[in-house]
C-alpha positions as CSV (number, residue, x, y, z in Angstrom):
1,M,-45.0,-37.4,-1.7
2,Y,-43.8,-33.7,-0.7
3,T,-46.6,-32.4,-3.2
4,A,-49.0,-33.9,-0.8
5,L,-47.4,-33.0,2.4
6,G,-46.9,-29.5,1.1
7,L,-50.5,-29.1,0.5
8,I,-51.6,-30.6,3.8
9,S,-49.4,-28.4,5.4
10,F,-50.9,-25.2,3.7
11,C,-54.3,-26.5,4.1
12,L,-54.0,-27.0,7.9
13,A,-52.2,-23.6,8.1
14,L,-55.4,-22.0,6.6
15,V,-57.5,-23.8,9.1
16,S,-55.2,-22.5,11.9
17,L,-55.7,-18.9,10.7
18,V,-59.4,-19.4,10.5
19,L,-59.4,-20.9,14.1
20,A,-57.3,-18.0,15.2
21,V,-59.6,-15.4,13.7
22,V,-62.7,-17.1,15.2
23,W,-61.0,-17.1,18.6
24,L,-59.9,-13.6,18.5
25,V,-63.3,-12.4,17.7
26,L,-64.6,-14.7,20.7
27,S,-62.0,-13.3,22.8
28,L,-63.5,-9.8,22.3
29,I,-67.0,-10.8,22.6
30,R,-66.9,-13.1,25.4
31,K,-65.0,-10.9,28.0
32,D,-65.5,-13.2,30.7
33,Q,-63.6,-16.0,28.8
34,R,-61.1,-13.7,27.2
35,T,-57.9,-15.5,28.8
36,K,-59.0,-18.6,27.3
37,Y,-59.6,-17.7,23.8
38,S,-56.4,-15.5,23.7
39,K,-54.3,-18.6,24.5
40,R,-56.1,-20.4,21.7
41,T,-55.7,-17.5,19.3
42,G,-51.9,-17.5,20.0
43,L,-51.5,-21.2,19.7
44,A,-53.5,-21.2,16.4
45,F,-51.2,-18.2,15.0
46,L,-48.1,-20.5,16.2
47,A,-49.4,-23.4,14.5
48,M,-50.2,-21.6,11.2
49,F,-46.5,-20.3,11.4
50,V,-45.1,-23.8,11.9
51,L,-47.3,-25.2,9.1
52,L,-46.4,-22.5,6.7
53,V,-42.9,-23.1,7.2
54,A,-43.3,-27.0,6.8
55,G,-45.3,-26.2,3.6
56,G,-42.4,-24.1,2.3
57,Y,-40.0,-26.8,3.0
58,F,-42.0,-29.6,1.4
59,A,-42.7,-27.4,-1.6
60,D,-39.1,-26.8,-2.0
61,A,-38.3,-30.5,-1.5
62,D,-40.8,-31.2,-4.1
63,M,-39.1,-28.9,-6.5
64,N,-35.7,-30.4,-6.0
65,E,-37.1,-33.8,-6.4
66,S,-38.8,-32.9,-9.7
67,A,-35.5,-31.3,-10.9
68,I,-33.6,-34.4,-10.1
69,E,-36.1,-36.5,-12.1
70,A,-35.7,-34.1,-15.0
71,G,-32.0,-34.9,-15.1
72,F,-30.7,-31.6,-13.1
73,A,-28.6,-31.8,-10.1
74,G,-31.2,-29.9,-8.3
75,K,-33.5,-27.1,-8.5
76,D,-30.8,-24.6,-8.3
77,E,-29.4,-25.8,-11.5
78,M,-32.7,-26.2,-13.3
79,N,-33.6,-22.4,-12.4
80,A,-30.5,-21.3,-13.6
81,A,-30.8,-23.4,-16.8
82,K,-34.5,-21.8,-17.0
83,N,-33.0,-18.4,-16.7
84,A,-30.5,-19.1,-19.3
85,G,-33.3,-20.3,-21.9
86,F,-32.7,-24.1,-21.5
87,T,-35.0,-26.8,-20.6
88,D,-32.6,-29.8,-21.4
89,P,-30.0,-30.5,-18.6
90,L,-27.4,-32.0,-21.0
91,A,-28.0,-29.1,-23.4
92,Y,-27.4,-26.5,-20.5
93,R,-24.2,-28.2,-19.3
94,D,-22.7,-28.1,-22.6
95,H,-23.6,-24.3,-22.8
96,L,-21.8,-24.0,-19.5
97,A,-18.7,-26.1,-20.5
98,D,-18.6,-24.1,-23.7
99,Q,-18.8,-20.9,-21.6
100,K,-16.0,-22.0,-19.4
101,A,-13.7,-23.1,-22.3
102,K,-14.1,-19.4,-23.7
103,A,-13.5,-17.8,-20.3
104,E,-10.4,-19.9,-20.3
105,A,-9.2,-19.1,-23.8
106,G,-9.7,-15.3,-23.1
107,A,-7.9,-15.5,-19.8
108,Q,-4.9,-17.3,-21.5
109,A,-5.0,-14.9,-24.4
110,A,-4.9,-12.0,-22.0
111,A,-2.1,-13.6,-20.2
112,D,-0.2,-14.2,-23.4
113,A,-0.9,-10.8,-24.5
114,A,0.7,-9.4,-21.1
115,A,3.5,-11.7,-21.3
116,K,4.3,-10.4,-24.7
117,A,3.9,-6.8,-23.9
118,L,6.1,-7.2,-20.9
119,A,8.8,-9.1,-23.0
120,E,8.6,-6.3,-25.5
121,A,9.0,-3.7,-22.8
122,E,12.0,-5.4,-21.4
123,V,13.7,-5.6,-24.8
124,A,13.1,-2.0,-25.5
125,A,14.3,-1.0,-22.1
126,R,17.6,-3.2,-22.7
127,E,17.9,-1.6,-26.3
128,K,17.4,1.9,-24.7
129,A,20.0,1.2,-22.2
130,E,22.4,-0.1,-24.6
131,A,22.0,2.9,-26.7
132,E,22.5,5.3,-23.8
133,A,25.5,3.4,-22.9
134,V,27.1,3.7,-26.3
135,A,26.1,7.4,-26.4
136,C,27.8,7.9,-23.0
137,R,30.9,6.2,-24.0
138,Q,31.2,8.9,-26.6
139,S,31.1,11.8,-24.1
140,V,34.0,12.2,-21.5
141,S,31.7,14.3,-19.4
142,C,29.0,11.4,-19.2
143,Y,31.6,8.7,-18.7
144,G,33.4,10.6,-16.2
145,D,30.2,11.0,-14.2
146,K,29.6,7.5,-14.5
147,Y,32.8,6.2,-12.9
148,I,33.6,9.2,-10.7
149,A,32.1,7.4,-7.7
150,S,34.3,4.3,-8.3
151,A,37.4,6.5,-8.8
152,S,36.8,8.4,-5.7
153,V,37.1,5.0,-3.9
154,Y,40.0,3.6,-5.6
155,C,42.3,6.7,-6.3
156,P,42.8,8.6,-2.9
157,D,44.8,6.2,-1.2
158,Q,47.2,5.9,-4.3
159,I,47.7,9.7,-4.7
160,E,48.2,9.9,-0.8
161,R,51.4,7.6,-1.3
162,L,52.9,10.3,-3.6
163,A,53.4,12.4,-0.6
164,K,57.1,12.3,0.9
165,W,56.0,14.0,4.0
166,D,52.5,14.9,5.5
167,H,49.4,15.5,3.4
168,E,45.8,17.1,3.8
169,W,42.6,16.7,1.9
170,T,40.8,20.2,1.7
171,D,37.5,19.0,0.1
172,G,34.6,19.0,2.2
173,M,32.2,16.2,3.4
174,L,29.9,16.5,0.3
175,E,32.6,17.6,-2.2
176,M,34.1,15.4,-4.6
177,K,37.9,15.1,-4.7
178,F,37.8,15.2,-8.8
179,S,36.5,18.1,-10.7
180,H,37.8,17.5,-14.2
181,Y,38.1,14.4,-16.6
182,R,39.8,13.6,-19.8
183,W,40.2,10.8,-22.0
184,K,43.5,8.7,-21.6
185,D,42.3,5.9,-24.0
186,K,38.8,6.4,-25.2
187,E,38.6,2.8,-26.9
188,A,39.8,1.2,-23.9
189,G,37.7,3.4,-21.6
190,I,40.5,4.7,-19.6
191,V,39.9,8.1,-18.0
192,D,42.1,10.3,-16.3
193,F,40.3,12.2,-13.1
194,I,42.1,15.5,-12.1
195,G,41.4,17.5,-9.0
196,D,43.2,20.0,-6.6
197,K,41.6,19.3,-3.3
198,L,44.9,18.3,-1.5
199,K,48.0,19.8,0.2
200,M,51.3,18.4,0.3
201,Q,54.2,19.2,3.0
202,N,57.7,19.8,1.4
203,G,61.1,19.0,2.8
204,F,61.2,22.3,4.7
205,G,57.5,21.9,6.4
206,A,55.9,24.3,3.8
207,W,52.4,23.2,2.7
208,Q,51.7,23.3,-1.2
209,N,48.5,23.0,-3.0
210,V,48.8,20.2,-5.6
211,I,47.0,19.2,-8.9
212,Y,46.7,15.4,-8.7
213,V,45.6,12.9,-11.6
214,C,44.3,9.3,-11.4
215,T,44.4,7.4,-14.5
216,F,41.5,5.0,-13.9
217,S,40.6,1.9,-16.0
218,T,36.8,1.4,-16.1
219,D,36.9,-2.2,-17.2
220,P,38.0,-3.6,-15.2
221,E,37.9,-1.0,-12.4
222,M,41.3,-0.2,-11.2
223,V,44.2,2.5,-11.0
224,L,46.6,2.4,-13.5
225,E,48.8,5.5,-12.5
226,V,48.6,8.6,-10.3
227,S,50.6,11.7,-10.3
228,A,50.8,15.0,-8.7
229,E,52.4,18.3,-9.2
230,P,52.2,21.8,-7.3
231,G,49.5,24.1,-8.6
232,R,45.8,24.8,-8.5
233,L,43.1,24.3,-11.4
């Protein structure tokens, strides 16, 4: 049905084109009736355009109907199958299912590879951190640097309590109170943090520079002992 309607539409469009040309010529020859023939020419071109659109619609509908009769979902699927080299809709759908399965398998393989790489990177990072921690534990300089911030928080109050009278810190805002470290108990992770940025007042009101020591446990983090004596490092 759509084929017949399409042919009729294209034939009528051709007739409209012929009439449009004839009336255009007549409008040029018969100047006294130019207005009449010009209107007819315009109407003929309009009709031709409408009929061409209708013909295209019917032709498209006919192709879609033919595709459905052949077992395809529509002309788009049939054209896609043709471009892929298939004429059998079932074979084409099997091909699509196979392609989809391969794509999903490839995506899963890529995801598995990425997860494996991430896991391996995490293990490597953890092992590196553990190795660095072991190496740091062997060096009082590294270990002291690692825990000086904690010692700087917990130790000063305990050291200040050693002063019988007044005391005064002499370190600047960005200066550390501790400048030296030494092992107190390497196996237990206990470090002596040592500094001399403090003055204490004696019973006569005189100020003395003192060297102070904070014995600090790193696990758990806590002050074990503090001491101070006159002097400078």
